[in-house]
C-alpha positions in Angstrom: -28.4 -34.4 -45.7 -30.7 -33.3 -47.8 -33.7 -35.5 -47.0 -33.5 -34.0 -43.4 -35.3 -31.2 -42.0 -34.1 -27.7 -42.4 -33.3 -26.7 -38.5 -31.2 -30.8 -38.2 -29.9 -29.3 -41.5 -28.2 -26.6 -39.7 -27.5 -28.5 -36.4 -25.5 -30.8 -38.6 -23.7 -28.3 -39.9 -23.1 -26.3 -37.0 -21.6 -29.9 -35.2 -18.9 -30.3 -38.3 -18.5 -26.9 -37.9 -17.1 -27.0 -34.3 -16.1 -30.5 -34.2 -13.9 -30.6 -38.5 -14.1 -33.3 -40.3 -15.3 -37.2 -39.3 -12.4 -38.3 -38.6 -10.6 -35.6 -36.9 -13.9 -35.3 -34.6 -13.4 -39.0 -34.2 -9.6 -38.2 -33.0 -11.0 -35.3 -30.3 -12.9 -38.0 -28.2 -12.3 -37.3 -24.9 -9.3 -39.5 -23.7 -10.4 -42.0 -20.6 -9.0 -41.5 -17.9 -7.1 -45.2 -16.7 -5.5 -46.1 -12.9 -2.3 -45.6 -12.6 0.0 -45.4 -8.9 2.7 -44.0 -7.2 4.5 -47.0 -5.4 7.3 -45.3 -3.6 7.0 -48.4 -1.3 7.8 -50.6 -4.5 10.5 -48.3 -6.1 13.6 -50.8 -6.4 16.5 -49.6 -8.8 15.8 -48.7 -12.3 17.3 -47.5 -15.5 15.0 -43.6 -14.7 16.8 -43.5 -11.7 18.6 -40.3 -12.2 20.4 -40.5 -8.4 23.8 -39.6 -9.9 22.9 -36.7 -10.3 23.7 -36.8 -6.3 26.9 -36.0 -4.8 26.3 -38.9 -1.7 27.2 -38.2 0.7 26.3 -34.3 1.4 28.8 -32.4 2.8 31.4 -34.7 2.5 33.5 -31.6 1.7 32.1 -29.0 3.7 29.8 -26.7 3.5 28.0 -25.6 0.8 29.0 -22.1 0.6 28.9 -19.2 -1.8 30.8 -17.5 -4.4 30.1 -14.6 -7.1 26.7 -14.7 -6.5 25.8 -18.3 -6.1 25.9 -21.2 -4.0 28.8 -24.4 -4.8 30.7 -26.5 -3.4 33.4 -26.5 -1.4 35.7 -27.1 -4.3 34.4 -24.2 -6.4 32.0 -26.4 -8.7 28.3 -24.9 -9.3 25.6 -26.1 -6.7 21.8 -26.3 -7.3 19.1 -27.1 -5.0 16.8 -29.4 -6.8 14.3 -30.1 -3.6 10.9 -30.6 -1.9 8.9 -29.4 1.5 8.6 -31.3 4.4 5.7 -30.5 6.5 4.1 -33.7 8.1 0.5 -32.1 8.0 -1.4 -33.4 5.4 -3.9 -36.7 5.7 -1.8 -40.0 6.7 1.3 -38.3 6.1 4.0 -37.7 8.5 7.4 -35.0 8.8 9.4 -37.3 10.8 9.1 -41.0 9.4 9.9 -44.2 11.8 13.3 -45.1 11.9 12.2 -48.5 9.8 11.0 -46.6 6.9 13.6 -43.8 7.1 15.7 -45.4 4.7 13.1 -46.0 1.5 12.4 -42.6 2.3 16.0 -41.4 1.6 15.9 -43.7 -1.0 13.1 -43.1 -2.8 13.4 -39.1 -2.8 17.8 -39.6 -4.5 15.9 -41.8 -6.9 14.2 -38.9 -8.4 17.4 -36.0 -8.1 15.9 -34.6 -4.9 19.3 -32.5 -3.2 18.0 -31.4 -0.8 14.6 -31.5 2.0 12.7 -28.4 3.6 12.3 -29.2 6.9 9.2 -27.2 7.3 7.3 -27.3 10.6 9.8 -28.4 13.0 8.1 -25.4 15.8 5.0 -27.7 15.7 4.1 -29.8 19.3 5.0 -33.0 19.1 1.5 -34.3 19.9 -0.3 -31.7 17.5 -2.3 -34.1 15.2 -0.1 -37.2 15.6 -0.3 -40.5 13.7 -0.2 -44.2 14.9 1.4 -46.4 12.6 1.3 -49.9 12.0 2.0 -50.9 15.6 -0.3 -48.3 17.2 3.3 -46.0 18.4 2.5 -42.4 18.5 4.4 -40.5 15.2 5.4 -37.2 16.4 4.1 -33.9 14.2 6.9 -31.6 15.2 9.3 -31.3 17.7 8.3 -29.3 20.8 7.0 -31.1 23.4 4.0 -29.1 24.3 2.9 -28.9 27.8 3.1 -26.6 30.2 6.1 -24.4 28.1 6.9 -24.6 24.4 10.5 -24.6 25.5 11.3 -28.4 25.5 11.9 -30.5 22.5 10.7 -34.2 22.5 13.5 -36.0 23.0 11.4 -39.3 20.3 11.1 -36.7 17.8 14.7 -35.2 17.6 16.2 -39.4 17.3 14.0 -39.6 14.0 15.0 -35.7 12.7 18.5 -37.6 13.4 18.0 -40.4 12.0 16.0 -38.9 8.7 18.7 -36.8 8.2 21.9 -39.6 8.5 19.6 -41.6 6.0 19.1 -38.5 3.8 22.8 -37.2 4.1 24.3 -41.1 3.3 21.9 -40.6 -0.3 23.4 -36.4 -1.0 20.2 -35.1 0.5 21.1 -31.6 2.3 18.5 -30.6 5.3 17.2 -27.2 4.8 16.5 -25.9 8.7 13.3 -23.5 9.7 13.3 -21.8 13.0 10.1 -19.6 12.8 7.2 -21.7 10.8 4.2 -22.6 12.9 4.8 -22.0 16.5 2.4 -21.7 19.0 2.7 -20.7 22.9 1.9 -22.6 26.6 0.6 -20.1 29.7 4.3 -21.2 31.8 6.4 -19.4 27.9 5.3 -15.6 29.8 4.1 -14.1 26.7 1.9 -12.0 26.6 -1.3 -12.9 24.2 0.1 -15.9 24.6 -3.1 -17.6 23.1 -3.7 -15.0 20.3 -0.2 -15.9 19.0 -1.4 -19.6 17.4 0.9 -21.0 13.7 0.9 -18.1 11.2 -1.0 -15.4 13.4 3.0 -15.7 14.9 4.0 -13.6 12.0 4.2 -10.3 12.7 4.4 -9.8 16.3 7.8 -12.3 16.8 9.5 -8.9 15.6 9.0 -7.6 19.0 8.9 -8.0 22.6 11.5 -9.3 24.2 9.9 -12.3 25.2 9.1 -13.3 21.9 12.7 -12.6 20.7 14.3 -14.8 23.6 11.7 -17.3 23.3 13.1 -17.4 19.6 16.7 -17.6 19.8 16.2 -19.9 23.0 14.7 -23.0 20.1 17.1 -21.9 17.3 19.9 -22.4 20.6 18.1 -25.5 21.6 18.2 -26.9 17.9 21.1 -26.3 16.3 23.8 -26.9 19.7 21.8 -30.4 19.1 24.6 -32.8 19.0 22.7 -36.6 16.7 24.4 -39.4 17.4 23.8 -40.8 14.0 25.7 -38.3 11.8 28.3 -37.1 15.7 27.0 -34.0 14.9 26.1 -30.9 16.2 23.5 -29.3 14.0 25.4 -25.9 14.0 28.4 -27.7 12.9 27.1 -30.4 10.4 27.8 -29.6 6.3 24.7 -31.6 5.3 22.8 -28.4 6.6 22.9 -26.9 3.8 20.9 -23.8 5.3 19.1 -22.7 8.3 15.8 -20.4 7.7 15.0 -17.4 10.3 11.2 -17.4 9.5 9.1 -18.4 7.3 7.1 -15.8 5.5 7.1 -13.1 7.8 7.0 -9.5 6.5 6.3 -6.2 9.7 5.7 -4.3 6.1 3.0 -6.3 4.4 1.6 -5.7 7.7 1.2 -2.3 7.5 0.1 -2.4 3.8 -2.5 -4.9 4.3 -3.7 -2.9 7.7 -3.0 -5.6 10.2 -0.8 -3.2 12.4 -4.5 -1.6 14.8 -5.0 -4.0 17.7 -8.2 -5.5 17.4 -7.3 -9.0 17.7 -9.6 -9.2 20.4 -11.3 -13.1 22.0 -14.4 -11.5 21.0 -12.3 -10.7 17.1 -9.8 -14.0 17.0 -9.3 -14.2 13.3 -5.4 -15.0 12.6 -3.1 -13.4 10.3 -5.1 -10.6 10.2 -4.4 -8.2 12.8 -2.0 -7.4 16.2 -3.2 -7.6 19.3 -3.6 -4.8 21.6 -0.7 -5.4 23.3 1.7 -5.7 20.3 0.3 -2.6 18.4 0.7 -0.5 22.3 4.6 -1.7 21.6 4.6 -0.9 18.2 3.5 2.1 18.8 5.9 2.9 21.1 8.6 1.5 19.7 8.0 4.0 16.2 7.6 6.7 19.4 11.4 5.8 20.1 12.4 5.4 17.3 11.7 8.7 16.5 13.5 10.3 19.0 16.9 8.6 18.1 16.7 8.8 14.2 15.0 12.5 14.0 16.2 16.3 15.3 13.6 18.8 17.1 12.9 19.9 13.7 11.9 17.3 12.0 9.5 16.1 15.0 8.1 19.4 14.8 7.8 19.1 11.2 5.9 15.5 11.4 3.9 16.5 13.7 2.6 19.5 11.9 1.9 17.1 8.5 0.7 14.5 10.9 -1.6 17.4 12.3 -1.3 16.5 16.1 -0.1 19.0 18.7 3.8 19.3 20.2 4.9 16.8 22.4 1.7 14.4 21.2 2.6 11.0 19.9 2.9 11.1 16.0 0.6 8.3 14.7 0.9 5.7 12.7 -0.9 5.8 8.9 -3.0 3.3 7.6 -3.6 2.2 4.5 -6.5 3.7 3.9 -4.2 7.2 4.0 -1.5 6.2 2.2 -2.8 7.8 -1.0 -2.8 11.3 1.3 -0.5 11.0 3.2 2.9 13.5 2.5 5.3 11.9 1.4 7.8 13.1 4.3 5.4 11.1 7.1 5.1 8.2 5.0 9.1 7.4 4.0 10.0 8.0 7.8 7.0 5.2 8.8 8.2 3.2 5.8 11.7 3.6 6.9 11.0 2.4 10.9 9.1 -0.5 9.9 12.0 -1.4 7.4 14.2 -0.7 10.4 12.5 -3.0 12.7 12.7 -6.3 10.5 16.2 -5.6 9.9 17.1 -5.4 13.5 15.0 -8.6 13.8 17.1 -10.1 11.1 20.8 -8.8 11.4 20.5 -9.7 14.7 19.0 -13.3 14.1 21.9 -13.8 11.5 24.5 -12.9 13.9 23.2 -14.4 16.7 23.1 -17.5 14.7 26.5 -17.4 13.3 28.8 -15.2 15.6 27.6 -16.5 18.8 26.0 -20.2 18.0 29.1 -20.5 15.6 26.6 -22.1 12.6 28.5 -22.6 9.6 25.5 -23.2 7.3 23.9 -20.3 5.3 21.7 -18.1 6.8 18.3 -17.2 5.5 16.0 -14.7 6.2 12.3 -14.6 5.0 10.8 -15.7 1.6 9.2 -12.8 -0.7 6.0 -14.5 -0.5 2.7 -11.5 -1.7 3.0 -10.5 -5.8 0.8 -7.7 -4.6 2.2 -6.7 -2.6 5.7 -4.7 -3.4 8.4 -5.8 -1.9 11.3 -4.0 -2.1 11.6 -3.3 1.1 11.3 -6.6 2.2 14.6 -7.7 -0.2 16.5 -4.7 1.4 16.4 -6.6 4.0 16.7 -9.6 3.4 19.3 -9.4 1.1 21.5 -9.2 3.2 21.5 -12.8 4.1 23.4 -15.1 2.3 20.7 -16.2 0.5 17.6 -14.4 -1.1 13.9 -16.8 -1.2 10.9 -16.1 -2.7 8.0 -18.5 -3.1 5.0 -18.0 -5.7 1.8 -20.4 -6.0 -0.2 -20.6 -9.4 -3.8 -19.9 -8.4 -3.7 -20.9 -4.2 -6.7 -22.0 -3.2 -7.1 -19.5 -0.4 -6.1 -16.6 -2.4 -7.3 -16.7 -6.2 -10.2 -19.4 -4.9 -9.1 -22.1 -7.5 -9.6 -21.5 -11.1 -8.1 -23.9 -13.2 -6.7 -22.0 -15.8 -3.2 -22.8 -18.0 -0.3 -20.7 -17.2 1.0 -21.1 -20.5 -2.0 -19.1 -21.7 -0.9 -16.3 -19.2 2.9 -16.3 -19.7 3.1 -11.8 -18.1 1.3 -13.4 -15.1 3.8 -16.6 -14.9 5.0 -17.8 -11.2 8.1 -17.2 -13.5 8.0 -13.4 -14.0 6.4 -13.1 -10.6 9.3 -15.0 -9.2 12.1 -12.9 -11.0 10.8 -10.2 -9.3 13.3 -11.2 -6.5 16.6 -12.3 -7.5 19.2 -9.7 -6.7 22.4 -9.1 -8.1 25.3 -11.6 -6.4 23.3 -12.7 -4.6 22.2 -16.2 -5.1 18.6 -16.7 -4.7 16.4 -20.2 -4.3 12.4 -20.6 -4.6 12.1 -22.9 -1.3 7.9 -23.1 -1.9 6.3 -23.3 -5.5 2.8 -25.5 -6.4 0.6 -25.3 -9.0 -2.0 -26.7 -6.4 -4.9 -29.2 -6.3 -7.0 -30.2 -9.0 -5.9 -28.4 -11.3 -6.6 -29.3 -15.3 -2.9 -28.2 -16.2 -0.8 -28.6 -13.6 1.9 -31.2 -15.7 3.3 -27.1 -17.8 4.2 -26.7 -13.7 8.0 -28.2 -13.3 9.3 -28.6 -16.6 8.7 -24.5 -16.8 9.6 -23.8 -13.9 13.0 -26.4 -14.6 13.9 -24.8 -17.3 13.5 -20.9 -16.6 14.9 -21.7 -14.1 17.7 -22.7 -14.8 17.7 -20.2 -17.6 17.0 -17.4 -15.1 20.6 -19.0 -13.3 18.7 -19.1 -10.1 20.2 -21.3 -7.3 17.2 -23.6 -6.0 13.3 -24.8 -6.8 11.6 -26.8 -3.8 8.4 -28.1 -4.6 5.4 -27.7 -1.8 4.9 -29.9 -1.0 5.8 -33.9 -0.3 5.0 -36.7 2.2 6.3 -39.1 3.1 2.9 -41.8 4.2 3.3 -43.5 7.3 0.7 -45.0 9.6 -3.0 -46.1 9.2 -5.6 -44.5 7.3 -4.0 -43.1 4.1 -4.4 -44.5 0.4 -2.7 -44.0 -3.2 -4.7 -41.4 -4.0 -4.1 -37.5 -3.8 -6.2 -35.9 -0.6 -4.6 -32.7 -0.4 -3.7 -29.6 -2.0 -0.3 -29.3 -2.2 1.4 -32.9 -1.6 3.2 -34.4 -4.1 4.1 -37.3 -3.0 1.2 -39.7 -5.0 0.9 -36.9 -7.9 1.3 -39.5 -10.9 2.2 -36.5 -13.1 4.5 -34.1 -10.8 6.5 -37.4 -9.7 7.4 -38.4 -12.2 8.6 -34.6 -13.7 10.4 -34.8 -10.6 13.6 -36.3 -11.9 13.0 -34.6 -16.1 13.0 -31.7 -13.8 16.6 -32.4 -12.3 17.8 -33.1 -15.2 17.0 -29.5 -16.5 17.5 -27.9 -14.0 20.3 -29.4 -11.5 21.9 -30.6 -14.3 21.8 -27.5 -16.2 20.4 -28.9 -19.3 19.5 -25.2 -19.8 21.9 -22.4 -20.3 22.0 -19.2 -18.5 20.8 -15.7 -20.5 23.4 -14.0 -22.4 22.3 -10.5 -20.5 20.5 -9.5 -17.2 18.9 -7.3 -17.6 18.7 -4.7 -13.7 16.7 -2.3 -12.4 18.1 0.0 -9.6 16.2 1.9 -6.8 17.0 5.2 -5.3 15.9 5.3 -1.5 12.5 7.1 -2.4 11.3 4.8 -4.9 11.7 1.8 -2.6 9.5 3.4 0.2 7.1 4.8 -2.3 6.7 1.1 -3.6 4.4 0.5 -0.7 1.7 2.9 -1.6 1.1 2.0 -5.4 -1.7 0.7 -6.4 -2.0 -2.8 -6.6 -2.9 -2.4 -11.2 1.2 -2.5 -11.1 2.4 -6.2 -9.0 4.2 -7.8 -8.9 7.2 -6.0 -10.0 5.8 -2.6 -8.6 8.2 -0.7 -10.9 6.3 1.3 -13.4 7.1 1.3 -17.0 9.6 -2.5 -16.4 8.5 -4.9 -19.2 6.7 -8.3 -17.3 8.1 -10.7 -20.9 12.1 -9.6 -19.6 12.2 -12.6 -17.6 10.7 -15.1 -20.8 14.1 -13.3 -22.6 16.9 -12.7 -20.6 18.1 -12.6 -17.0 15.9 -10.6 -13.8 18.1 -9.2 -11.1 17.7 -5.9 -8.6 20.2 -4.1 -9.0 20.4 -1.7 -5.9 18.2 -0.2 -3.4 20.1 3.1 -2.6 21.1 4.1 -5.5 20.6 5.7 -9.0 17.4 4.3 -10.3 16.0 3.2 -13.3 15.8 4.9 -16.4 12.4 3.8 -18.7 12.7 0.8 -19.9 11.5 -0.1 -23.5 8.9 -3.0 -24.2 10.2 -4.4 -27.4 8.8 -7.6 -27.7 5.5 -9.3 -28.3 5.0 -13.2 -28.1 6.7 -15.6 -29.4 8.9 -14.5 -26.1 12.1 -16.1 -27.2 15.5 -17.0 -24.9 18.1 -14.8 -26.0 19.9 -18.4 -25.4 17.3 -18.9 -28.2 16.3 -22.5 -26.5 13.0 -21.3 -24.8 10.9 -20.1 -26.8 6.7 -19.4 -25.4 4.5 -19.1 -28.2 1.3 -16.9 -28.3 -1.9 -18.4 -26.6 -4.2 -17.0 -29.6 -6.2 -18.7 -30.9 -4.8 -22.1 -30.2 -3.9 -21.7 -27.2 -0.2 -21.7 -26.1 2.9 -24.0 -26.4 6.2 -23.7 -24.3 9.2 -25.2 -26.5 12.3 -26.4 -25.4 15.0 -27.1 -27.2 18.7 -28.0 -25.6 21.4 -30.5 -26.4 20.3 -32.4 -23.7 16.8 -31.9 -22.6 13.8 -31.1 -25.0 9.8 -30.6 -24.9 6.3 -29.4 -25.6 4.3 -27.9 -22.9 0.4 -26.4 -23.4 -1.8 -27.1 -25.8 0.4 -29.0 -28.7 -2.4 -30.8 -30.5 -3.5 -27.1 -31.8 -0.4 -26.2 -32.3 2.3 -27.9 -34.6 4.9 -26.4 -33.4 8.2 -29.2 -32.6 11.7 -29.6 -31.7 14.8 -31.4 -33.2 14.2 -34.3 -32.2 10.8 -34.3 -31.0 7.6 -34.5 -33.4 4.0 -35.0 -31.2 0.9 -35.7 -33.1 -1.6 -36.0 -29.9 -5.1 -36.6 -28.8 -5.1 -34.8 -26.1 -6.0 -31.2 -26.2 -3.5 -30.2 -23.2 -0.3 -32.4 -22.4 3.3 -32.1 -21.4 6.1 -34.2 -23.0 10.0 -33.8 -22.8 13.1 -36.3 -23.7 16.5 -35.8 -21.8 19.2 -38.5 -21.9 19.7 -40.1 -19.3 23.7 -40.1 -20.1 26.7 -37.0 -20.1 26.1 -37.0 -24.1 23.2 -35.5 -25.9 20.3 -36.7 -26.9 21.1 -37.3 -30.7 23.9 -39.3 -29.2 22.6 -41.1 -26.4 21.4 -44.8 -25.8 19.3 -44.1 -23.1 16.3 -41.8 -22.5 13.0 -40.5 -19.9 10.5 -40.0 -21.8 7.6 -37.8 -19.6 4.5 -37.6 -21.5 1.8 -36.6 -18.6 -2.1 -34.7 -19.3 -4.3 -34.1 -16.6 -5.4 -36.8 -13.8 -7.3 -37.0 -11.0 -8.7 -39.2 -7.8 -11.2 -42.2 -8.4 -14.8 -41.3 -8.0 -13.3 -37.4 -8.0 -16.2 -34.8 -8.6 -15.3 -31.6 -10.1 -17.6 -28.3 -9.1 -20.3 -26.4 -11.2 -17.2 -23.6 -12.4 -15.1 -27.3 -13.1 -12.6 -25.2 -10.0 -12.2 -27.6 -7.2 -13.8 -31.2 -6.5 -16.0 -30.8 -3.7 -16.0 -28.3 -2.0 -11.9 -28.9 -0.9 -10.2 -32.1 0.6 -12.5 -33.3 3.1 -15.3 -34.1 1.2 -16.8 -36.7 -1.1 -15.8 -34.7 -3.7 -12.4 -35.2 -3.8 -12.8 -39.6 -4.5 -10.4 -42.2 -3.2 -8.3 -44.2 -4.5 -6.2 -45.4 -6.8 -5.0 -41.7 -9.2 -6.3 -42.4 -12.6 -4.4 -40.2 -15.3 -5.6 -39.7 -18.2 -2.6 -40.6 -20.7 -1.2 -39.0 -23.4 -2.4 -40.6 -26.4 -1.6 -41.0 -30.2 2.1 -40.3 -31.8 6.0 -39.5 -31.0 8.0 -39.5 -33.7 12.3 -38.6 -32.4 14.3 -37.7 -35.0 17.7 -37.1 -35.0 18.9 -40.1 -33.3 22.5 -40.6 -35.4 23.7 -44.2 -35.7 20.3 -45.6 -34.5 19.2 -48.7 -35.7 16.3 -49.3 -33.7 14.4 -47.8 -30.9 12.4 -49.1 -28.0 10.3 -47.8 -25.8 9.8 -49.9 -21.8 6.6 -48.3 -20.4 6.9 -48.0 -16.5 4.4 -48.1 -13.8 4.2 -45.8 -10.6 7.3 -47.6 -9.0 9.6 -47.4 -12.2 9.0 -50.8 -13.2 8.2 -52.0 -16.0 4.4 -52.3 -17.9 3.9 -54.8 -20.1 6.5 -55.8 -23.6 9.2 -53.0 -24.6 7.0 -50.7 -27.3 9.4 -50.8 -31.1 8.9 -48.1 -32.3 8.8 -47.9 -36.4 11.1 -46.8 -38.7 9.6 -44.0 -41.4 10.9 -41.4 -43.0 11.3 -38.8 -40.6 12.4 -40.4 -37.6 11.3 -43.5 -35.8 7.6 -43.5 -34.6 5.5 -44.6 -31.1 2.8 -45.1 -30.5 1.4 -43.8 -27.2 -1.6 -44.4 -24.7 -1.5 -48.3 -24.5 -0.2 -49.3 -21.4 -1.0 -46.1 -19.7 2.0 -44.1 -18.0 3.2 -40.9 -17.7 6.6 -41.8 -18.1 9.3 -44.4 -19.9 12.6 -45.7 -20.0 13.5 -45.0 -24.1 16.4 -47.8 -25.4 18.3 -46.6 -28.4 20.0 -49.4 -30.3 22.9 -48.4 -32.2 
C-alpha cells in the first residue's frame, strides 16, 4: 500500500472498513438472480404436499360453528382457516375457472394446505373484463348478468361457481361467500344517483336508502337460495360454506372520520369513495334529524341546538372533520352514537335476514376492520355482534403508503401483527381475511412465516392471503403481474405450505397470558377524534409490544375502562411461551426466531446476526432471508424422517427495473418496468447445519422446482461435529424435501 499515492491509500482503507477483510468481502458480493417459476399445471403429488392437514370432504360432518370463542368443527375440534382470496381481476386470471380446470386448481390449493377460499368480487358483472379461454369462449368474471338492470345472475357464471365449489369441497376446502364488494347499478335498478355508486364508491351509501338495502337483500337471496346441482344443496344449506360476509371494508364512521359525508360527489367531481352524492347526503341528514327526535328528549334537543349554535326548531348540523377538535363532547358523542346506530341496524338487520328469514346456516361476518389509521372501537363495537370479527392489513400498501419497500422485521411495533391484534375481541373468533406484503418488496419472504407464527400465538381463527389468482385463458406468462397476486410468486407460494403447518397445525402454542383492554361508552365515542399519532390502537398508554409478548383482546366496550398500562419491555420481544423472539433491529437489522417442536425458523437479517435455534444454524451470504424447517409427520423435528425446508430471499421478474427510489418497478404493473417471465429468485446461498436429529445417520436434501418435482440429484449432508452441514444455493430453489435416515 505504501507504493500508492496517499489519496489512493485512503480510498483502499475506506473500502476495507466498509466491506471487511478480503475473504469477507468476497462473501458479500451480490448474489445472482436465477430462473425459478411456479408451475401449477405440472404439479403432481409429492413428498412436500401438506394436504393431510385438510379433512375431506369439507363439511362432511356438518357446519363450522363457534365454541368457547373459536371456530370448531361439529365434533368440537378446533378449526383454523388457512385461506386465500380469489378476485379474478388480475391479468390473465379468473375468479371462476373453466370447469375443465377447476379440479386442477382445487387439488393444487389442497397440496399447499389451503383450506378455505374467500370468493371476492362475486357481485361484479359477468361480462366485465372477461377473459377468453383457448377455444375463444368467454370466461365470466362475476355473477351478475349486467344489462338494463343488475338484478339477474348469469347462468354460465353460476355453473362455474357451482362446479368449482364442488371440486373444492371434495378436497376439503371450504368457501367464504362475499355479498357486497364491487357491485354497481344500472338505470333500470331505480337506484338514485346510480351512476355514482360504482364498485368502491358503493361503500358508505349502501347503509342507507331503501332501494339499495332492498337490492342487497335481493342479491343475497338469489345467491344463497341457489341450488348447486353438483353438491345437491342450496348455498344456505351447504356445510362447505364456512361463512358469508355481508360487506367488504365498509364503515359509515370511517366516512365521517375521513370527511366523506359532505355531499360533493357529482358529475363535475366524480371522485370515487371520497364522498357522498348530494342525494345520499340529504338522506343521511334527514335520518339524523329523525334519529334525534326519537332518541333525545325535547330538553336534550334544546341543549344540542344551543351547543351547535342553531335556533329552536332548526336542524342540528352534522359535524365535519375540521370541527372535531372543538366540538362540545355532548354534541360529538351524540353524532358518533347516531352513525354507530346506523351501522348496527344495517349489520344486525342483514344478519337476521340471512339467518332467520333465508335460513342461512353458515356463520356471518359483518365487515372487516380495515383502516388502522382510523379508530376501530365504534366499528368493532358493532361487528363483534356478528359470528366472527375480521380484520384487514397490508404492509406498505401501494395506494396507502406509496410503496416504501422496507423490512417489517425492523419495525416490530408497526408490524402487521401489532396492527391486526387491535381488532380481536375476547370470546369471539377472529379472522384476517386480507393481508399481504404487496409487490414488489425486497423483504416479502418475512410475511408468511411471521403471520403464521404470531397468528397462532395470538390464537386467531383464520388468515386469508390476498390474493390467489387461477391462471386461465390467453395472455398470461410465468411471472407476477400485479401488486397482490401470490399464485406465481416463487417465495410466498412455497412458504404457504410451511405456514399451514405453523398455523393450521398449531405448531406455535397460544399465549399463556391474554391482556385485555376495556372501554367506556364515552371512550368509544371520543376515539373518533383522537389524533392519528395514537394509531393503531387509539388507546393512549397501551404498549404496542404487548401482542409480541402476550395475547391481546378487547374485553368490552360499555364497561369500566382499563387503567393505564405499564410498558415494561424493550427489545428483544419474547413471547411468554418462549417460542418466538423478535430481536432488536440495531445495529445489523431485525431477526425473528421461531423455536417449536415441529417448526423452527430464522427470519430477517440473519447473516449479520448470529442467532440460532435448536435445530438450525445458518451461515448464509444473503443479507436478508427467511429459513424454516418443519416436520412433515406428526413427530417433532428431532424424531421426524421427512422435513420441509424453505429458504427464501428476494425475487423479481425477468427484466424488472426499479425506480430511482427503489420502491417500485417502473411506474406500476402496467409498465414495462415490471418485466416479463420467467420469475427469478435470489437463492439463499451458504451453509445450513441441521442439529440434534436424534439417531440420524444420513440426511439428504432434495431440491424442488416450481411444480414440487426434484431438481437434479439429492444433496447429501456432511456429518460434522455440530450436526449435518448442507450447502445451499445450487441448484436455485426456494424449497427442499429433507429425508432423514435413522
